Every structure is written in C-alpha cells, then in structure tokens.
matplotlib code that plots the C-alpha trace (Angstrom):
import matplotlib.pyplot as plt

x = [77.6, 79.3, 82.5, 84.1, 87.5, 87.9, 90.7, 90.2, 87.1, 84.2, 83.0, 79.5, 80.9, 83.0, 79.9, 77.8, 80.4, 80.5, 76.8, 76.2, 74.1, 77.0, 79.2, 82.6, 83.3, 86.9, 87.3, 83.6, 81.4, 77.7, 74.4, 73.8, 70.1, 69.8, 73.4, 73.8, 77.4, 78.2, 81.9, 85.1, 88.2, 91.7, 94.9, 96.5, 95.1, 94.8, 94.9, 91.1, 91.0, 93.8, 91.9, 88.7, 90.7, 92.4, 91.0, 91.8, 95.0, 96.2, 99.1, 98.5, 99.4, 102.7, 101.2, 100.6, 104.3, 104.7, 101.5, 101.4, 101.9, 98.6, 96.9, 99.1, 98.1, 94.4, 94.8, 95.5, 92.0, 90.7, 92.7, 96.3, 97.9, 100.6, 102.0, 105.3, 103.4, 101.9, 105.3, 106.7, 104.0, 104.4, 108.1, 107.5, 104.8, 106.8, 109.7, 107.3, 105.9, 109.5, 110.2, 106.9, 107.3, 110.9, 109.7, 107.9, 109.4, 111.3, 108.5, 106.1, 108.9, 109.3, 105.6, 105.4, 108.4, 106.9, 103.6, 105.4, 107.5, 104.4, 102.7, 105.6, 105.9, 102.2, 102.4, 105.4, 103.8, 100.6, 102.6, 104.4, 101.2, 99.3, 102.2, 102.0, 100.7, 99.1, 95.6, 95.3, 98.7, 98.0, 94.8, 96.4, 99.4, 97.3, 95.0, 98.0, 99.5, 96.1, 96.0, 99.3, 98.2, 94.9, 96.7, 98.9, 95.9, 94.1, 97.1, 97.1, 93.4, 93.8, 96.6, 94.2, 91.6, 94.2, 95.9, 92.9, 90.9, 93.5, 94.4, 98.0, 100.8, 101.0, 97.2, 97.4, 100.4, 98.6, 95.5, 97.8, 99.3, 95.8, 94.8, 97.9, 97.2, 93.5, 94.5, 97.0, 94.3, 91.9, 94.6, 95.2, 91.6, 91.5, 94.6, 92.7, 89.6, 87.6, 85.8, 82.9, 85.3, 87.4, 84.3, 83.2, 86.7, 87.0, 83.6, 84.2, 87.6, 86.2, 83.5, 86.3, 88.2, 85.1, 85.1, 88.7, 88.4, 85.3, 87.2, 90.2, 88.0, 85.9, 89.1, 90.5, 87.2, 86.5, 89.3, 87.8, 87.7, 91.4, 92.5, 90.6, 92.3, 94.0, 97.4, 96.8, 95.5, 96.8, 97.2, 93.7, 90.4, 86.7, 86.5, 89.1, 87.3, 84.0, 85.5, 86.9, 83.5, 81.7, 84.3, 83.8, 80.1, 80.9, 83.3, 80.4, 78.3, 78.6, 79.4, 76.5, 74.7, 73.9, 75.5, 73.8, 76.4, 76.9, 76.9, 79.3, 76.6, 75.6, 79.2, 79.4, 76.4, 78.0, 81.1, 79.4, 79.0, 82.8, 84.3, 84.3, 86.0, 88.7, 89.4, 89.6, 92.3, 95.8, 98.0, 96.4, 94.3, 97.2, 97.7, 94.3, 95.2, 95.5, 98.9, 97.7, 97.8, 101.0, 103.0, 104.1, 105.0, 108.7, 108.3, 110.4, 109.2, 110.2, 112.0, 112.2, 114.9, 114.0, 110.3, 109.0, 106.5, 105.2, 105.2, 107.0, 103.9, 105.8, 107.8, 104.7, 102.8, 105.7, 105.8, 102.0, 102.1, 105.0, 103.5, 99.7, 99.3, 101.3, 99.3, 96.0, 97.1, 97.7, 94.1, 93.0, 94.9, 93.1, 89.7, 90.5, 92.0, 88.9, 86.8, 88.8, 88.6, 84.9, 84.5, 86.3, 83.4, 81.0, 83.2, 83.4, 79.6, 79.1, 81.4, 79.4, 76.2, 77.9, 79.3, 82.8, 85.8, 88.8, 91.2, 88.9, 89.0, 92.8, 93.0, 90.9, 93.2, 96.3, 95.2, 96.9, 93.7, 93.5, 95.9, 92.8, 91.6, 88.1, 86.3, 82.8, 80.4, 77.1, 77.7, 74.0, 74.2, 77.3, 76.1, 76.3, 79.9, 81.1, 81.7, 82.6]
y = [-215.1, -217.1, -215.6, -217.6, -216.9, -218.3, -218.2, -215.9, -214.2, -216.8, -217.4, -216.2, -212.8, -212.5, -213.3, -210.7, -208.0, -208.8, -208.8, -205.7, -207.3, -206.6, -203.5, -202.8, -199.7, -199.8, -203.0, -203.7, -205.7, -205.0, -205.7, -203.1, -202.7, -203.1, -201.8, -204.7, -205.6, -209.1, -209.3, -207.3, -207.8, -208.2, -207.8, -210.9, -214.1, -214.8, -212.6, -212.5, -211.0, -208.5, -207.3, -206.8, -204.8, -202.4, -199.3, -198.5, -196.7, -194.2, -195.2, -199.0, -202.0, -200.7, -197.6, -199.2, -199.6, -195.8, -194.9, -192.9, -195.2, -194.2, -197.5, -199.4, -197.0, -197.5, -201.3, -200.9, -200.9, -203.7, -206.5, -205.5, -204.4, -202.3, -199.1, -200.0, -199.8, -196.5, -195.1, -196.5, -194.8, -191.6, -191.5, -192.1, -189.4, -186.9, -187.4, -186.6, -183.4, -182.2, -182.3, -180.7, -177.9, -177.1, -173.7, -172.7, -170.2, -171.4, -170.5, -172.9, -175.6, -175.1, -175.5, -178.6, -180.1, -179.4, -181.0, -184.1, -184.4, -184.2, -186.8, -189.2, -188.6, -189.3, -192.5, -193.7, -192.8, -194.6, -197.7, -197.6, -197.1, -200.0, -202.3, -201.7, -204.5, -202.3, -201.5, -198.3, -196.9, -198.0, -196.0, -193.0, -192.9, -193.7, -190.7, -188.4, -189.7, -189.4, -185.7, -185.2, -187.2, -185.3, -181.9, -183.0, -184.2, -180.9, -179.1, -181.2, -180.9, -177.1, -177.5, -179.6, -176.8, -174.2, -176.0, -177.8, -174.6, -173.7, -177.3, -176.5, -178.9, -180.0, -180.8, -184.6, -184.9, -183.0, -185.1, -188.1, -186.9, -186.2, -189.7, -191.1, -189.2, -190.3, -193.9, -193.7, -192.4, -195.1, -197.8, -196.7, -197.1, -200.5, -201.6, -200.6, -202.6, -199.4, -200.3, -197.8, -194.9, -195.9, -195.8, -192.4, -190.9, -192.3, -191.0, -187.6, -187.4, -188.0, -185.4, -182.9, -183.5, -183.5, -179.7, -179.8, -183.0, -181.5, -178.4, -180.5, -183.0, -180.2, -178.6, -182.0, -183.2, -179.8, -180.8, -184.1, -183.2, -182.1, -185.6, -187.3, -185.4, -187.5, -186.6, -188.9, -191.9, -195.0, -193.2, -192.0, -193.5, -192.9, -195.8, -194.1, -190.8, -192.4, -194.2, -190.9, -189.1, -191.8, -191.9, -188.2, -188.9, -191.4, -188.9, -186.5, -189.1, -190.3, -193.9, -196.2, -193.5, -194.3, -192.3, -192.5, -193.8, -192.2, -194.2, -193.6, -192.0, -189.7, -188.6, -187.9, -185.6, -183.7, -183.3, -182.4, -178.6, -178.4, -180.7, -178.3, -175.5, -177.7, -179.5, -176.3, -174.9, -175.8, -173.9, -172.9, -175.9, -177.6, -174.5, -175.1, -178.5, -178.1, -177.9, -180.8, -183.0, -181.6, -178.9, -176.6, -173.6, -174.1, -174.0, -171.1, -168.1, -167.7, -164.7, -163.2, -160.6, -158.4, -159.3, -161.8, -164.1, -165.6, -169.3, -171.6, -173.4, -176.1, -177.1, -176.9, -179.3, -181.8, -181.7, -182.3, -185.1, -186.8, -186.3, -186.5, -190.2, -190.1, -187.0, -188.6, -191.8, -189.7, -188.7, -192.3, -193.3, -190.5, -191.7, -195.3, -194.5, -192.5, -195.5, -197.9, -195.6, -195.1, -198.9, -199.3, -197.4, -199.9, -202.8, -201.4, -200.8, -204.4, -205.7, -203.8, -205.4, -208.8, -208.1, -208.7, -206.8, -205.8, -208.1, -211.1, -210.5, -210.1, -213.5, -215.0, -213.5, -214.8, -218.4, -220.2, -219.8, -216.2, -215.1, -214.8, -212.6, -212.3, -212.2, -213.4, -211.6, -213.2, -217.0, -217.6, -215.5, -217.5, -220.9, -222.5, -221.4, -222.7, -226.2, -226.7]
z = [-113.6, -116.3, -117.8, -120.6, -122.1, -125.7, -128.2, -131.2, -132.4, -132.7, -136.2, -135.3, -134.2, -137.3, -139.4, -137.5, -138.1, -141.8, -142.3, -140.1, -137.4, -135.0, -134.8, -133.3, -131.3, -130.1, -128.3, -127.8, -130.1, -129.7, -131.3, -134.0, -133.1, -129.3, -128.6, -126.1, -125.5, -126.9, -126.3, -126.2, -128.1, -126.8, -128.9, -130.3, -131.8, -135.5, -138.5, -138.4, -134.9, -135.7, -138.8, -136.8, -134.2, -136.6, -138.4, -142.0, -142.8, -145.3, -147.5, -147.7, -145.6, -144.3, -142.7, -139.3, -138.7, -138.8, -136.9, -133.7, -130.7, -129.1, -129.8, -127.4, -124.7, -125.5, -124.9, -121.2, -120.0, -117.7, -119.3, -118.8, -115.6, -117.2, -115.7, -117.5, -120.8, -119.8, -119.1, -122.4, -124.4, -122.5, -123.3, -127.0, -127.3, -125.2, -127.7, -130.5, -128.9, -128.2, -131.9, -132.9, -130.3, -131.3, -132.6, -129.5, -127.0, -124.0, -121.5, -123.3, -123.3, -119.6, -118.9, -121.1, -119.3, -115.9, -116.9, -118.4, -115.3, -113.2, -115.3, -115.1, -111.3, -110.9, -112.8, -110.8, -107.6, -108.5, -109.4, -106.1, -104.2, -105.6, -104.9, -101.2, -99.0, -96.3, -97.7, -95.6, -96.7, -100.2, -100.5, -98.8, -101.1, -104.2, -103.4, -103.2, -106.4, -108.2, -107.3, -109.0, -112.1, -112.3, -112.3, -115.2, -117.1, -116.7, -118.1, -121.2, -121.6, -121.7, -124.3, -126.4, -126.3, -127.1, -130.0, -131.5, -132.1, -134.7, -135.7, -134.8, -135.6, -132.0, -131.7, -132.2, -129.8, -127.0, -127.5, -127.2, -123.9, -122.5, -123.5, -121.7, -118.5, -118.6, -119.1, -116.2, -113.8, -114.9, -114.6, -111.0, -110.1, -111.8, -109.8, -106.7, -107.8, -108.1, -111.3, -110.8, -110.1, -113.1, -115.3, -114.0, -114.4, -118.0, -119.0, -117.5, -119.0, -122.5, -121.9, -120.9, -124.2, -126.5, -127.2, -128.3, -130.3, -132.0, -133.1, -134.4, -136.3, -137.9, -139.2, -140.5, -142.2, -143.8, -146.2, -147.2, -150.9, -150.7, -149.5, -152.4, -155.2, -157.9, -156.5, -153.5, -155.4, -153.6, -150.4, -149.4, -150.5, -149.8, -147.4, -145.1, -145.2, -144.5, -141.5, -140.2, -140.6, -138.8, -136.1, -135.6, -135.1, -132.4, -130.8, -130.3, -128.4, -124.8, -124.1, -125.1, -127.2, -130.8, -133.6, -137.0, -139.5, -142.9, -146.0, -148.9, -151.0, -148.1, -147.6, -151.3, -151.1, -148.3, -150.4, -153.7, -153.2, -152.5, -155.1, -158.0, -156.1, -154.7, -157.9, -159.9, -157.7, -159.0, -156.6, -153.3, -152.2, -150.4, -148.3, -146.8, -145.3, -141.5, -139.9, -137.7, -140.8, -142.5, -140.9, -143.8, -141.6, -142.4, -146.2, -147.4, -149.5, -153.1, -154.5, -158.0, -157.7, -154.8, -154.8, -152.3, -154.0, -150.8, -149.9, -152.3, -153.5, -155.3, -152.2, -150.1, -152.4, -152.4, -148.6, -148.4, -150.9, -149.0, -145.5, -146.0, -145.4, -142.1, -141.0, -141.6, -139.8, -136.7, -136.9, -137.4, -134.3, -132.3, -133.4, -132.8, -129.4, -128.5, -129.6, -127.4, -124.4, -124.9, -125.2, -121.9, -120.3, -121.7, -120.6, -117.0, -116.9, -118.1, -115.5, -112.8, -114.2, -113.9, -110.5, -111.7, -110.3, -112.4, -110.5, -111.1, -114.8, -114.7, -112.9, -115.7, -118.4, -116.6, -117.2, -120.2, -122.3, -121.2, -123.9, -126.0, -128.7, -127.2, -123.9, -124.2, -121.8, -122.7, -122.8, -123.5, -126.7, -127.7, -126.6, -130.0, -130.3, -127.0, -125.8, -122.2]

ax = plt.figure().add_subplot(projection="3d")
ax.plot(x, y, z, "-o")
ax.set_aspect("equal")
plt.show()
C-alpha cells in the first residue's frame, strides 16, 4: 500500500475535472467512466481546491457566508477527529430549528427538546467513551452511548419523513439534524477504528433518509420554472438549477451507483411544458413555492372594508423575492452534504480495499504536510504528478 499526502489539488486532477474525464461527488474525485476512486478532497489549500470543493450558490459570491452550517458537519468523515465540531454544528442547527418551530405547539417543542437533549447526551457520551484508556470499558461505554445516539437519530428521521412530505418550513432543518446525528454515529465508529461498521452505518443511514429527501426534492424542483423568472435575475440561473437536478439524481442512487447526468438542453426540455403557464401567472405563482424554500405562512391577509381578500399577494411576493436565494441555498447545502456523506462511504470502502484503518489515516494527516487539500489514493495513477 502506498498512501501519499500532497499539498493542493494536483494539476492533472484539476484538468480532468475541467475536461470531464473526472467527476467530483462530495469529497471524492473519481473516473467518470469506470467510477474508480482517484482521490478525495480535504478542506483548505489554494483557491483552486476551494473552488473544486464548493457547489454553486444562489445570490452571488457572498451567498456562502449566509449558508446553512451543514457543510462543516459533512467534513468530519475520516479525516477529522472532531466531536467538538459535531457539537458546535448541532448547537447552531438547533438554534435554527427553534426559530422555525416557534409556531408549533408546546408538545412538539417538548419532543424536539427531548430528542435534541438525547442527541447532545449521546455525542458527549461517545466522546467520553473513546477517550478511555481501558479498551474493554471503552467499547462497553461506547456501545451504550451509541444506543442513545441511534434513538435520537431515528426520531429526526421520522421528523424528516413527516415534514418533507409537505415540504414544510422545518424540512431542511430536520434533515440537517438527521445528518448531524448520522455523522456523530459514524464519527464514533471511526474513533474506535471500526471503519467497516462506520461505512455500513453511513450507507444504511442514507438509505433511511432517501424517501424523505426524495419527497422534499420533488417539491422543490417542481418549481424550477418559478425560480428562473425574470424577477430573480442575478440570484438564480440555469446552472444552479441544473446542479440541483443532477444532485437529486445522485440522491436517489446508492453509494457507487452511477446517475445519468442531465445536460442544460435536457433540463430545458423538461421545463418546456410548464414555462408558459408559470410565466403567464402574474399574481399566484409565488404562492406555489414550497414553504421549505420561503416560509410565507405569516404573510397577513388584505381587507377591503369588511371583506377579506385573502393573502396579501404583494407582501408575499416581496418576501419571496427577498428570501428565495437563501432558501435555495439551504437546499444546495443539503444536496452537497448528502454528496459528501455519500462520498465518505466510498472513502471508507476504498480504505478497506487498501487495508488502511481510520487512525492510520489520521496519523498521516497530522504530519506537517498533512494539512493538505488532497489525499491521493492511487499513487500509480498520479505517478507523473508526484516526486518522492
């Protein structure tokens, strides 16, 4: 086995991604034809590597600053030993869901609070367990902690299924919490050097979430024509929508399975039957955008004398125009996070093939040159790029 850690994305890989011979799925770069893993990306490095690691965003270059913090959670994987980071992201996402769920009755709040407390307790218990020196006691305590963590994850999985079916305002936040819980379980197995178990847990966890994610993405992408109306010029373009549609196709596949990618012209043909209807509607189209993108439930009704005219369409449109980019970026982060979690399955399977344990990889990454943007898995493929 020959593992090489190099600084930044090698030129050959960057060239392959540009000409289409290589493709990126989350943190994995693989051959577009054979689907063989070539390398996986790590955060950091030059502007080139950062560009390769980031998806498109609605609203321009500054959108990333306001994006949902899920991407930091997705970076945990095999390369970072970071329970503290899991907890940090959990706290940020739980704050978001508290705001979104402000209109829900107290019983639901209590259930959410219990599940969040269980999730936090499970993460803390797992962290304490893996820090024990006694291997027998460590495994025993980790097993108990994982049971708590798994129960919390199942609760949030059910909330994803419940909320995603209607594309409710809380859908993206619940998916985020389910992703955090799954990442925490996987991180625990990696800390215990159980790479195969981590891969199985991650793969099964994504399978469990797929029905809810499918419902949510169907609702979001059914409004593709709405997002491309002239009112959103400069915020949303065809490239972003094409990326989301292709990301959804990846979501519906298991790790390693190929997903046929749409071209821009193929996406346009899918949209063509709906364009006229959407563009002819001057008042009602923005009411069709899912609450998961822009929550317009608090927009007041208008009144003319004693007569209720229904939702104030002018105020609703202003809210949609103001919040659409941020709402779409929440969906971008869900797709990208799913890609990165899916890619971690491929990483772990590749590590198994190489006979490499998670702790051995972490030791490599702790070396000075380990603060790298890329971990090359097949040194023979990259031979012309490396000089030892």
